[in-house]
C-alpha positions as CSV (number, residue, x, y, z in Angstrom):
1,M,94.4,80.4,49.7
2,L,93.2,82.7,47.0
3,L,95.4,85.3,45.6
4,I,93.7,88.5,44.5
5,H,95.2,91.1,42.2
6,C,94.8,94.7,43.5
7,P,94.6,97.0,40.4
8,Y,96.0,99.9,42.5
9,C,99.0,98.2,44.2
10,Q,99.6,96.2,41.0
11,E,100.4,93.0,42.9
12,E,98.7,89.7,43.9
13,R,98.0,89.4,47.7
14,S,96.4,86.9,50.0
15,E,92.6,86.9,50.2
16,L,93.1,87.7,54.0
17,E,94.0,91.3,53.0
18,F,90.7,91.9,51.2
19,R,87.0,92.2,52.1
20,G,84.1,91.7,49.8
21,A,81.7,94.7,49.5
22,G,78.8,93.3,47.5
23,D,77.7,93.6,43.9
24,A,79.3,96.0,41.5
25,H,77.6,98.2,39.0
26,I,74.3,98.6,40.9
27,A,72.0,101.3,39.5
28,R,71.4,103.6,42.4
29,P,68.3,105.7,42.6
30,A,68.8,109.4,41.7
31,D,66.5,110.6,44.5
32,I,66.3,107.8,47.1
33,A,63.9,109.8,49.3
34,S,61.2,109.7,46.6
35,I,61.1,105.9,45.9
36,S,58.6,103.6,47.4
37,D,59.3,101.1,50.2
38,E,59.1,98.2,47.6
39,E,61.6,100.0,45.3
40,F,63.9,100.6,48.3
41,E,63.7,97.0,49.3
42,A,64.6,95.8,45.8
43,Y,67.5,98.3,45.6
44,F,69.0,97.8,49.1
45,F,68.3,94.2,50.0
46,L,67.5,92.0,47.0
47,R,70.5,90.6,45.1
48,D,70.8,87.8,42.5
49,N,73.0,84.8,43.4
50,P,73.9,83.5,40.0
51,K,75.9,80.4,39.1
52,G,78.9,81.6,37.0
53,L,80.4,85.0,36.5
54,I,79.6,87.9,38.8
55,F,80.8,91.4,39.2
56,E,81.7,92.4,42.7
57,R,83.2,95.3,44.7
58,W,86.2,94.5,46.9
59,R,88.4,96.5,49.2
60,H,92.1,96.0,49.9
61,I,91.5,96.6,53.6
62,H,95.1,95.6,54.8
63,G,96.9,97.3,51.8
64,C,96.1,100.5,50.0
65,G,92.5,100.6,51.5
66,R,90.9,101.3,48.1
67,F,87.8,99.8,46.5
68,F,88.0,98.0,43.2
69,N,85.8,95.7,41.1
70,A,86.4,92.1,40.3
71,V,85.0,89.4,38.0
72,R,84.7,86.2,39.9
73,D,83.4,82.7,39.0
74,T,81.0,81.5,41.7
75,V,81.5,77.9,40.8
76,S,85.3,77.7,40.9
77,D,85.8,80.8,43.1
78,K,88.4,82.0,40.6
79,F,89.0,85.7,40.0
80,L,89.1,86.2,36.2
81,M,90.1,89.9,36.4
82,T,90.1,93.0,38.6
83,Y,89.8,96.6,37.6
84,K,89.7,100.0,39.2
85,A,86.5,101.4,40.6
86,G,84.8,103.8,38.2
87,E,85.9,101.9,35.1
88,P,83.1,100.5,32.9
89,K,81.9,97.0,33.3
90,P,84.1,94.8,31.1
91,V,82.8,92.4,28.4
92,V,83.8,88.9,29.4
93,G,83.7,86.0,27.0
94,A,80.5,83.8,27.1
95,A,82.7,80.7,27.0
96,A,83.9,81.3,30.5
97,E,80.3,81.3,31.8
98,K,79.4,77.8,30.8
99,H,79.4,75.1,33.5
100,A,78.4,71.5,33.8
101,P,75.4,70.8,36.0
102,V,76.3,70.6,39.7
103,E,76.0,67.0,41.0
104,T,73.8,66.7,44.0
105,Y,72.9,63.7,46.2
106,E,69.3,63.7,44.8
107,A,70.6,63.7,41.2
108,L,73.0,60.8,41.9
109,E,71.1,58.7,44.5
110,G,67.5,59.8,44.3
111,E,65.4,61.6,46.9
112,A,66.8,61.6,50.5
113,Q,64.8,59.5,52.9
């Protein structure tokens, strides 16, 4: 079980109390009615799925109910830090972003037959 720190409640709670709410720090269009369909698609639907550190929005649904942001490593699923919504995106060390290549069947055994 993951323990997630809520920056509002100031305590670590079970992951079962939280819900992910997508990427954090998304640049939203100033006038959404004036953008093209392609721009709307890119803003609303298309997201990166990087290996390593990502910035996400979370909600403490079974606690204080507030949204907050988190820095999470997609390889280890470890939360590096959480911070209140509205705070600027933190600078996280580059050393934490480095990972060894993921071992796959194809890399170890060759092409699947």
